[in-house]
N, CA, C and O atoms as CSV, one atom per row, in Angstrom:
chain,resi,resn,atom,element,x,y,z
A,1,ALA,N,N,271.803,-1.400,103.139
A,1,ALA,CA,C,272.356,-1.587,101.596
A,1,ALA,C,C,272.760,-0.162,101.282
A,1,ALA,O,O,272.132,0.799,101.726
A,2,ILE,N,N,273.866,-0.048,100.475
A,2,ILE,CA,C,274.210,1.264,100.039
A,2,ILE,C,C,273.723,1.435,98.553
A,2,ILE,O,O,273.776,0.549,97.700
A,3,MET,N,N,273.263,2.653,98.382
A,3,MET,CA,C,272.499,3.040,97.011
A,3,MET,C,C,273.447,3.114,95.957
A,3,MET,O,O,274.496,3.732,96.136
A,4,ASP,N,N,273.188,2.533,94.841
A,4,ASP,CA,C,274.135,2.580,93.668
A,4,ASP,C,C,274.675,4.050,93.446
A,4,ASP,O,O,273.916,5.019,93.459
A,5,GLY,N,N,276.005,4.148,93.247
A,5,GLY,CA,C,276.650,5.410,92.977
A,5,GLY,C,C,277.023,6.224,94.261
A,5,GLY,O,O,277.536,7.333,94.119
A,6,VAL,N,N,276.780,5.704,95.540
A,6,VAL,CA,C,277.092,6.251,96.729
A,6,VAL,C,C,278.364,5.590,97.217
A,6,VAL,O,O,278.355,4.366,97.350
A,7,SER,N,N,279.409,6.249,97.485
A,7,SER,CA,C,280.594,5.688,97.952
A,7,SER,C,C,280.467,5.080,99.427
A,7,SER,O,O,279.863,5.699,100.302
A,8,SER,N,N,281.021,3.926,99.642
A,8,SER,CA,C,280.991,3.392,100.913
A,8,SER,C,C,282.019,4.016,101.797
A,8,SER,O,O,283.119,4.306,101.326
A,9,GLY,N,N,281.690,4.274,103.224
A,9,GLY,CA,C,282.617,4.939,103.904
A,9,GLY,C,C,282.342,6.470,103.848
A,9,GLY,O,O,283.133,7.201,104.442
A,10,MET,N,N,281.365,6.975,103.234
A,10,MET,CA,C,281.211,8.478,103.125
A,10,MET,C,C,280.595,8.804,104.439
A,10,MET,O,O,279.662,8.139,104.890
A,11,GLU,N,N,281.126,9.850,105.070
A,11,GLU,CA,C,280.710,10.322,106.383
A,11,GLU,C,C,280.144,11.563,106.350
A,11,GLU,O,O,280.668,12.434,105.656
A,12,ILE,N,N,279.065,11.811,107.047
A,12,ILE,CA,C,278.359,13.085,107.191
A,12,ILE,C,C,278.474,13.230,108.603
A,12,ILE,O,O,278.150,12.373,109.426
A,13,GLY,N,N,279.064,14.619,108.901
A,13,GLY,CA,C,279.211,14.892,110.365
A,13,GLY,C,C,279.416,16.457,110.449
A,13,GLY,O,O,278.875,17.269,109.698
A,14,ALA,N,N,280.325,16.766,111.536
A,14,ALA,CA,C,280.270,18.184,111.924
A,14,ALA,C,C,280.753,19.043,110.699
A,14,ALA,O,O,280.387,20.209,110.554
A,15,GLY,N,N,281.495,18.474,109.930
A,15,GLY,CA,C,282.270,19.325,108.800
A,15,GLY,C,C,281.433,19.240,107.516
A,15,GLY,O,O,281.943,19.548,106.439
A,16,THR,N,N,280.161,18.828,107.605
A,16,THR,CA,C,279.449,18.594,106.380
A,16,THR,C,C,278.349,19.656,106.168
A,16,THR,O,O,277.565,19.822,107.102
A,17,GLU,N,N,278.208,20.343,105.129
A,17,GLU,CA,C,277.133,21.255,104.986
A,17,GLU,C,C,276.151,20.553,103.947
A,17,GLU,O,O,276.478,20.097,102.851
A,18,VAL,N,N,274.867,20.558,104.520
A,18,VAL,CA,C,273.696,19.966,103.666
A,18,VAL,C,C,272.992,21.169,103.147
A,18,VAL,O,O,272.622,22.083,103.885
A,19,ILE,N,N,272.822,21.149,101.907
A,19,ILE,CA,C,272.242,22.128,101.014
A,19,ILE,C,C,270.801,21.586,100.555
A,19,ILE,O,O,270.746,20.587,99.838
A,20,ALA,N,N,269.747,22.185,100.930
A,20,ALA,CA,C,268.480,21.662,100.235
A,20,ALA,C,C,268.303,21.878,98.937
A,20,ALA,O,O,268.542,23.006,98.506
A,21,GLY,N,N,267.854,20.859,98.062
A,21,GLY,CA,C,267.865,20.963,96.757
A,21,GLY,C,C,266.456,20.778,96.117
A,21,GLY,O,O,266.356,20.562,94.910
A,22,GLU,N,N,265.395,20.863,96.915
A,22,GLU,CA,C,264.204,20.693,96.465
A,22,GLU,C,C,263.755,21.605,95.407
A,22,GLU,O,O,263.842,22.815,95.617
A,23,GLY,N,N,263.265,21.154,94.251
A,23,GLY,CA,C,262.829,22.070,93.103
A,23,GLY,C,C,263.909,22.552,92.333
A,23,GLY,O,O,263.717,23.457,91.521
A,24,LEU,N,N,265.205,21.964,92.524
A,24,LEU,CA,C,266.416,22.525,91.930
A,24,LEU,C,C,267.085,21.582,91.088
A,24,LEU,O,O,266.812,20.399,91.289
A,25,ILE,N,N,267.964,21.882,90.121
A,25,ILE,CA,C,268.574,20.819,89.361
A,25,ILE,C,C,270.100,21.191,89.476
A,25,ILE,O,O,270.609,22.279,89.205
A,26,LEU,N,N,270.701,20.082,89.923
A,26,LEU,CA,C,272.215,20.103,89.997
A,26,LEU,C,C,272.997,19.510,89.024
A,26,LEU,O,O,272.842,18.303,88.834
A,27,THR,N,N,273.859,20.163,88.330
A,27,THR,CA,C,274.621,19.457,87.291
A,27,THR,C,C,276.129,19.816,87.561
A,27,THR,O,O,276.458,20.835,88.169
A,28,ALA,N,N,276.977,18.938,87.082
A,28,ALA,CA,C,278.447,19.142,87.042
A,28,ALA,C,C,278.655,19.994,85.825
A,28,ALA,O,O,277.921,19.882,84.844
A,29,GLY,N,N,279.583,20.789,85.878
A,29,GLY,CA,C,279.769,21.632,84.597
A,29,GLY,C,C,281.303,22.063,84.577
A,29,GLY,O,O,281.982,22.133,85.601
A,30,GLY,N,N,281.813,22.368,83.180
A,30,GLY,CA,C,282.974,22.722,83.045
A,30,GLY,C,C,283.040,24.262,82.981
A,30,GLY,O,O,282.063,25.011,83.009
A,31,VAL,N,N,284.481,24.664,82.881
A,31,VAL,CA,C,284.726,26.102,82.803
A,31,VAL,C,C,285.446,26.423,81.596
A,31,VAL,O,O,286.436,25.741,81.330
A,32,ASP,N,N,285.111,27.321,80.856
A,32,ASP,CA,C,285.885,27.896,79.604
A,32,ASP,C,C,286.576,29.131,79.967
A,32,ASP,O,O,285.882,30.142,80.069
A,33,SER,N,N,287.683,29.200,80.152
A,33,SER,CA,C,288.401,30.526,80.591
A,33,SER,C,C,289.014,31.346,79.462
A,33,SER,O,O,289.852,32.212,79.715
A,34,HIS,N,N,288.593,31.077,78.169
A,34,HIS,CA,C,289.095,31.829,77.005
A,34,HIS,C,C,287.976,31.976,76.093
A,34,HIS,O,O,287.875,31.218,75.128
A,35,VAL,N,N,287.151,32.866,76.316
A,35,VAL,CA,C,285.914,32.941,75.644
A,35,VAL,C,C,286.014,34.403,74.783
A,35,VAL,O,O,286.282,35.413,75.433
A,36,HIS,N,N,285.814,34.503,73.441
A,36,HIS,CA,C,285.462,35.623,72.691
A,36,HIS,C,C,284.130,35.689,72.665
A,36,HIS,O,O,283.522,34.906,71.935
A,37,PHE,N,N,283.391,36.691,73.501
A,37,PHE,CA,C,281.951,36.750,73.463
A,37,PHE,C,C,281.507,37.568,72.160
A,37,PHE,O,O,281.355,38.789,72.121
A,38,ILE,N,N,281.334,36.710,71.145
A,38,ILE,CA,C,281.035,37.448,69.939
A,38,ILE,C,C,279.426,37.385,69.495
A,38,ILE,O,O,278.899,38.254,68.800
A,39,CYS,N,N,278.761,36.249,69.996
A,39,CYS,CA,C,277.376,36.151,69.880
A,39,CYS,C,C,276.606,35.588,70.981
A,39,CYS,O,O,277.226,34.870,71.766
A,40,PRO,N,N,275.397,35.781,71.173
A,40,PRO,CA,C,274.596,35.018,72.230
A,40,PRO,C,C,274.565,33.447,72.071
A,40,PRO,O,O,274.374,32.750,73.067
A,41,GLN,N,N,274.737,32.928,70.917
A,41,GLN,CA,C,274.625,31.661,70.543
A,41,GLN,C,C,275.748,30.745,71.282
A,41,GLN,O,O,275.590,29.543,71.496
A,42,LEU,N,N,276.885,31.477,71.634
A,42,LEU,CA,C,277.869,30.823,72.378
A,42,LEU,C,C,277.505,30.102,73.641
A,42,LEU,O,O,278.053,29.065,74.016
A,43,VAL,N,N,276.320,30.871,74.414
A,43,VAL,CA,C,275.985,30.148,75.487
A,43,VAL,C,C,275.310,28.876,75.265
A,43,VAL,O,O,275.477,27.904,76.001
A,44,GLU,N,N,274.496,28.889,74.177
A,44,GLU,CA,C,273.748,27.610,73.831
A,44,GLU,C,C,274.771,26.477,73.511
A,44,GLU,O,O,274.622,25.341,73.962
A,45,GLU,N,N,275.764,26.817,72.755
A,45,GLU,CA,C,276.616,25.745,72.520
A,45,GLU,C,C,277.467,25.368,73.735
A,45,GLU,O,O,277.863,24.205,73.812
A,46,ALA,N,N,277.787,26.261,74.704
A,46,ALA,CA,C,278.615,25.907,75.886
A,46,ALA,C,C,277.676,24.886,76.647
A,46,ALA,O,O,278.141,23.837,77.092
A,47,LEU,N,N,276.477,25.188,76.771
A,47,LEU,CA,C,275.549,24.400,77.667
A,47,LEU,C,C,275.378,23.016,77.125
A,47,LEU,O,O,275.306,22.018,77.842
A,48,ALA,N,N,275.311,23.010,75.710
A,48,ALA,CA,C,275.288,21.716,75.061
A,48,ALA,C,C,276.380,20.913,75.259
A,48,ALA,O,O,276.222,19.695,75.171
A,49,SER,N,N,277.562,21.410,75.535
A,49,SER,CA,C,278.847,20.508,75.663
A,49,SER,C,C,279.197,20.447,77.081
A,49,SER,O,O,280.270,19.954,77.428
A,50,GLY,N,N,278.328,20.932,77.950
A,50,GLY,CA,C,278.622,20.714,79.361
A,50,GLY,C,C,279.434,22.131,80.228
A,50,GLY,O,O,279.775,22.117,81.411
A,51,ILE,N,N,279.575,23.090,79.419
A,51,ILE,CA,C,280.184,24.132,80.099
A,51,ILE,C,C,279.191,25.036,80.739
A,51,ILE,O,O,278.275,25.503,80.063
A,52,THR,N,N,279.317,25.309,81.996
A,52,THR,CA,C,278.436,26.271,82.832
A,52,THR,C,C,279.093,27.364,83.173
A,52,THR,O,O,278.351,28.163,83.745
A,53,THR,N,N,280.332,27.773,83.039
A,53,THR,CA,C,281.016,28.925,83.401
A,53,THR,C,C,281.950,29.426,82.170
A,53,THR,O,O,282.785,28.679,81.660
A,54,MET,N,N,281.738,30.714,81.758
A,54,MET,CA,C,282.476,31.180,80.778
A,54,MET,C,C,283.207,32.502,81.110
A,54,MET,O,O,282.589,33.450,81.592
A,55,LEU,N,N,284.514,32.551,80.849
A,55,LEU,CA,C,285.199,33.608,81.389
A,55,LEU,C,C,285.905,34.249,79.958
A,55,LEU,O,O,286.432,33.497,79.138
A,56,GLY,N,N,285.853,35.558,79.790
A,56,GLY,CA,C,286.558,36.190,78.757
A,56,GLY,C,C,286.060,37.627,78.474
A,56,GLY,O,O,285.818,38.402,79.399
A,57,GLY,N,N,285.923,37.940,77.262
A,57,GLY,CA,C,285.449,39.353,77.133
A,57,GLY,C,C,285.198,39.442,75.612
A,57,GLY,O,O,285.322,38.559,74.764
A,58,GLY,N,N,284.778,40.849,75.467
A,58,GLY,CA,C,284.314,41.072,74.168
A,58,GLY,C,C,283.142,41.968,74.049
A,58,GLY,O,O,282.591,42.269,75.108
A,59,THR,N,N,282.669,42.442,72.956
A,59,THR,CA,C,281.434,43.395,72.833
A,59,THR,C,C,280.492,42.793,71.746
A,59,THR,O,O,279.634,43.519,71.245
A,60,GLY,N,N,280.607,41.637,71.407
A,60,GLY,CA,C,279.716,41.243,70.311
A,60,GLY,C,C,280.620,41.183,69.076
A,60,GLY,O,O,281.845,41.119,69.170
A,61,PRO,N,N,279.883,41.209,67.782
A,61,PRO,CA,C,280.612,41.197,66.612
A,61,PRO,C,C,281.430,42.154,66.155
A,61,PRO,O,O,281.132,42.739,65.113
A,62,ALA,N,N,282.540,42.456,66.821
A,62,ALA,CA,C,283.373,43.696,66.634
A,62,ALA,C,C,284.977,42.985,66.333
A,62,ALA,O,O,285.419,41.900,66.711
A,63,THR,N,N,285.493,43.847,65.670
A,63,THR,CA,C,287.065,43.372,65.344
A,63,THR,C,C,287.857,43.194,66.634
A,63,THR,O,O,288.676,42.278,66.687
A,64,GLY,N,N,287.672,44.012,67.691
A,64,GLY,CA,C,288.398,43.913,68.837
A,64,GLY,C,C,287.953,42.550,69.612
A,64,GLY,O,O,288.778,41.941,70.293
A,65,THR,N,N,286.596,42.098,69.473
A,65,THR,CA,C,286.163,40.868,70.106
A,65,THR,C,C,287.050,39.593,69.402
A,65,THR,O,O,287.551,38.652,70.020
A,66,ASN,N,N,287.094,39.799,68.136
A,66,ASN,CA,C,287.739,38.703,67.481
A,66,ASN,C,C,289.264,38.517,67.824
A,66,ASN,O,O,289.822,37.420,67.845
A,67,ALA,N,N,289.819,39.624,68.067
A,67,ALA,CA,C,291.166,39.589,68.382
A,67,ALA,C,C,291.646,39.325,69.760
A,67,ALA,O,O,292.748,38.811,69.947
A,68,THR,N,N,290.729,39.712,70.887
A,68,THR,CA,C,291.089,39.464,72.172
A,68,THR,C,C,289.999,39.077,73.079
A,68,THR,O,O,288.820,39.110,72.728
A,69,THR,N,N,290.398,38.705,74.264
A,69,THR,CA,C,289.307,38.204,75.148
A,69,THR,C,C,289.154,39.281,76.422
A,69,THR,O,O,289.157,38.961,77.611
A,70,CYS,N,N,289.027,40.567,75.911
A,70,CYS,CA,C,288.774,41.674,76.955
A,70,CYS,C,C,287.699,42.491,76.453
A,70,CYS,O,O,287.385,42.560,75.265
A,71,THR,N,N,287.139,43.116,77.411
A,71,THR,CA,C,285.945,44.143,77.268
A,71,THR,C,C,286.363,45.413,77.366
A,71,THR,O,O,286.825,45.738,78.460
A,72,PRO,N,N,286.323,46.256,76.473
A,72,PRO,CA,C,286.880,47.735,76.616
A,72,PRO,C,C,286.090,48.657,77.377
A,72,PRO,O,O,285.112,49.133,76.802
A,73,GLY,N,N,286.325,49.003,78.565
A,73,GLY,CA,C,285.852,50.037,79.328
A,73,GLY,C,C,284.491,49.732,80.086
A,73,GLY,O,O,283.779,48.756,79.853
A,74,ALA,N,N,284.275,50.578,80.896
A,74,ALA,CA,C,283.091,50.380,81.989
A,74,ALA,C,C,281.759,50.321,81.251
A,74,ALA,O,O,280.880,49.512,81.550
A,75,TRP,N,N,281.652,51.216,80.273
A,75,TRP,CA,C,280.286,51.276,79.483
A,75,TRP,C,C,280.024,49.883,78.843
A,75,TRP,O,O,278.963,49.293,79.048
A,76,HIS,N,N,280.950,49.401,78.113
A,76,HIS,CA,C,280.817,48.029,77.349
A,76,HIS,C,C,280.698,46.917,78.535
A,76,HIS,O,O,279.911,45.986,78.361
A,77,LEU,N,N,281.329,46.978,79.529
A,77,LEU,CA,C,281.165,45.958,80.727
A,77,LEU,C,C,279.812,45.972,81.086
A,77,LEU,O,O,279.138,44.942,81.112
A,78,ALA,N,N,279.347,47.159,81.384
A,78,ALA,CA,C,277.830,47.481,81.889
A,78,ALA,C,C,276.814,46.697,80.962
A,78,ALA,O,O,275.927,45.941,81.357
A,79,ARG,N,N,277.113,47.022,79.658
A,79,ARG,CA,C,276.213,46.197,78.537
A,79,ARG,C,C,276.205,44.853,78.620
A,79,ARG,O,O,275.174,44.184,78.543
A,80,MET,N,N,277.478,44.335,78.798
A,80,MET,CA,C,277.623,42.944,78.700
A,80,MET,C,C,277.038,42.272,79.990
A,80,MET,O,O,276.328,41.267,79.947
A,81,LEU,N,N,277.424,42.956,81.207
A,81,LEU,CA,C,276.715,42.372,82.301
A,81,LEU,C,C,275.155,42.366,82.216
A,81,LEU,O,O,274.539,41.392,82.649
A,82,GLN,N,N,274.466,43.496,81.633
A,82,GLN,CA,C,273.095,43.675,81.410
A,82,GLN,C,C,272.665,42.455,80.563
A,82,GLN,O,O,271.719,41.763,80.937
A,83,ALA,N,N,273.374,42.168,79.378
A,83,ALA,CA,C,272.810,41.122,78.509
A,83,ALA,C,C,272.965,39.807,79.255
A,83,ALA,O,O,272.180,38.900,78.974
A,84,ALA,N,N,273.869,39.620,80.148
A,84,ALA,CA,C,274.224,38.403,80.750
A,84,ALA,C,C,273.132,37.779,81.578
A,84,ALA,O,O,273.006,36.563,81.722
A,85,ASP,N,N,272.331,38.718,82.126
A,85,ASP,CA,C,271.140,38.370,83.122
A,85,ASP,C,C,270.386,37.243,82.610
A,85,ASP,O,O,269.971,36.325,83.317
A,86,ALA,N,N,270.181,37.366,81.040
A,86,ALA,CA,C,269.195,36.430,80.451
A,86,ALA,C,C,269.674,35.027,80.228
A,86,ALA,O,O,268.985,34.243,79.575
A,87,TYR,N,N,270.914,34.651,80.783
A,87,TYR,CA,C,271.415,33.390,80.482
A,87,TYR,C,C,271.621,32.467,81.765
A,87,TYR,O,O,272.017,32.982,82.811
A,88,PRO,N,N,271.397,31.335,81.698
A,88,PRO,CA,C,271.521,30.393,82.796
A,88,PRO,C,C,272.960,29.768,83.038
A,88,PRO,O,O,273.064,28.603,83.424
A,89,VAL,N,N,273.980,30.508,82.821
A,89,VAL,CA,C,275.304,30.185,82.935
A,89,VAL,C,C,276.089,31.187,83.842
A,89,VAL,O,O,275.575,32.267,84.133
A,90,ASN,N,N,277.326,30.840,84.290
A,90,ASN,CA,C,278.087,31.878,85.173
A,90,ASN,C,C,278.963,32.477,84.016
A,90,ASN,O,O,279.570,31.801,83.186
A,91,LEU,N,N,278.939,33.867,84.086
A,91,LEU,CA,C,279.722,34.621,83.040
A,91,LEU,C,C,280.520,35.595,83.963
A,91,LEU,O,O,280.087,36.156,84.970
A,92,GLY,N,N,281.899,35.696,83.368
A,92,GLY,CA,C,282.704,36.589,83.901
A,92,GLY,C,C,283.454,37.334,82.752
A,92,GLY,O,O,283.971,36.741,81.806
A,93,PHE,N,N,283.465,38.586,82.908
A,93,PHE,CA,C,284.056,39.559,81.908
A,93,PHE,C,C,285.323,40.209,82.171
A,93,PHE,O,O,285.405,41.016,83.098
A,94,LEU,N,N,286.359,39.921,81.412
A,94,LEU,CA,C,287.712,40.498,81.525
A,94,LEU,C,C,287.641,41.915,81.114
A,94,LEU,O,O,286.963,42.171,80.118
A,95,GLY,N,N,288.250,42.883,81.743
A,95,GLY,CA,C,288.531,44.256,81.310
A,95,GLY,C,C,289.661,44.323,80.655
A,95,GLY,O,O,290.443,43.376,80.736
A,96,LYS,N,N,290.005,45.576,79.791
A,96,LYS,CA,C,291.018,45.907,79.200
A,96,LYS,C,C,292.299,46.234,80.008
A,96,LYS,O,O,292.178,47.229,80.722
A,97,GLY,N,N,293.476,45.623,80.048
A,97,GLY,CA,C,294.427,45.995,81.013
A,97,GLY,C,C,295.524,46.828,80.559
A,97,GLY,O,O,296.532,46.918,81.261
A,98,ASN,N,N,295.431,47.455,79.441
A,98,ASN,CA,C,296.631,48.109,79.154
A,98,ASN,C,C,296.249,49.733,79.165
A,98,ASN,O,O,295.506,50.212,78.308
A,99,SER,N,N,296.831,50.507,80.214
A,99,SER,CA,C,296.589,51.779,80.439
A,99,SER,C,C,297.666,52.469,80.947
A,99,SER,O,O,298.470,51.820,81.615
A,100,SER,N,N,297.858,53.646,80.777
A,100,SER,CA,C,299.090,54.505,81.266
A,100,SER,C,C,298.766,55.208,82.566
A,100,SER,O,O,299.643,55.708,83.270
A,101,HIS,N,N,297.358,55.230,82.890
A,101,HIS,CA,C,296.914,55.627,84.306
A,101,HIS,C,C,296.013,54.741,84.901
A,101,HIS,O,O,295.257,54.096,84.176
A,102,PRO,N,N,295.983,54.615,86.107
A,102,PRO,CA,C,295.091,53.634,86.813
A,102,PRO,C,C,293.685,53.932,86.781
A,102,PRO,O,O,292.950,53.048,87.221
A,103,ASN,N,N,293.066,55.160,86.287
A,103,ASN,CA,C,291.757,55.601,86.561
A,103,ASN,C,C,290.832,54.628,85.631
A,103,ASN,O,O,289.775,54.130,86.017
A,104,GLY,N,N,291.401,54.447,84.367
A,104,GLY,CA,C,290.570,53.515,83.497
A,104,GLY,C,C,290.448,51.952,83.961
A,104,GLY,O,O,289.426,51.279,83.830
A,105,LEU,N,N,291.615,51.524,84.499
A,105,LEU,CA,C,291.553,50.410,85.185
A,105,LEU,C,C,290.564,50.247,86.290
A,105,LEU,O,O,289.796,49.285,86.322
A,106,ASP,N,N,290.582,51.187,87.195
A,106,ASP,CA,C,289.781,51.324,88.440
A,106,ASP,C,C,288.375,51.282,88.005
A,106,ASP,O,O,287.566,50.560,88.589
A,107,ALA,N,N,288.008,52.113,86.882
A,107,ALA,CA,C,286.630,52.088,86.434
A,107,ALA,C,C,286.087,50.894,86.051
A,107,ALA,O,O,284.945,50.546,86.350
A,108,GLN,N,N,286.992,50.142,85.290
A,108,GLN,CA,C,286.477,48.667,84.685
A,108,GLN,C,C,286.281,47.887,85.939
A,108,GLN,O,O,285.253,47.213,85.996
A,109,ILE,N,N,287.140,47.866,87.007
A,109,ILE,CA,C,286.867,46.924,88.108
A,109,ILE,C,C,285.614,47.232,88.873
A,109,ILE,O,O,284.957,46.356,89.437
A,110,GLU,N,N,285.286,48.578,88.873
A,110,GLU,CA,C,284.005,49.131,89.751
A,110,GLU,C,C,282.849,48.895,88.733
A,110,GLU,O,O,281.711,48.916,89.201
A,111,ALA,N,N,282.987,48.694,87.531
A,111,ALA,CA,C,282.007,48.205,86.674
A,111,ALA,C,C,281.647,46.712,86.546
A,111,ALA,O,O,280.655,46.280,85.959
A,112,GLY,N,N,282.471,46.073,87.097
A,112,GLY,CA,C,282.259,44.540,87.356
A,112,GLY,C,C,283.201,43.612,86.617
A,112,GLY,O,O,282.966,42.404,86.589
A,113,ALA,N,N,284.221,44.116,86.039
A,113,ALA,CA,C,285.369,43.276,85.488
A,113,ALA,C,C,286.022,42.417,86.505
A,113,ALA,O,O,286.382,42.877,87.588
A,114,ILE,N,N,286.219,40.869,86.090
A,114,ILE,CA,C,286.786,40.054,87.040
A,114,ILE,C,C,288.289,40.114,86.999
A,114,ILE,O,O,288.931,39.616,87.924
A,115,GLY,N,N,288.877,40.685,85.999
A,115,GLY,CA,C,290.102,40.749,85.879
A,115,GLY,C,C,290.625,41.769,84.747
A,115,GLY,O,O,291.833,41.905,84.549
């Protein structure tokens, strides 16, 4: 007999990767790709609605965060990444992309900006 929720005809073979999941919780989750990181409570709200990945930018309750979804500079990116360690979600921070010289852009990528 086939267990409820398992597709008939499902094949496990040479192309199948088995991942041990003992002691873990696996959940499906959505991606929000336009986040203004204004406050930590956004993570709680995202999780409550099924979002497990958040992409965007900001530095908290600042005017720049309200207007854009980018994080200004390597120092701010480092602080956002540091703060993100406490949350059980996937977070990606966008850097500021307007510059007349590539050094500022390189520094943001090296600091951990995903784009």
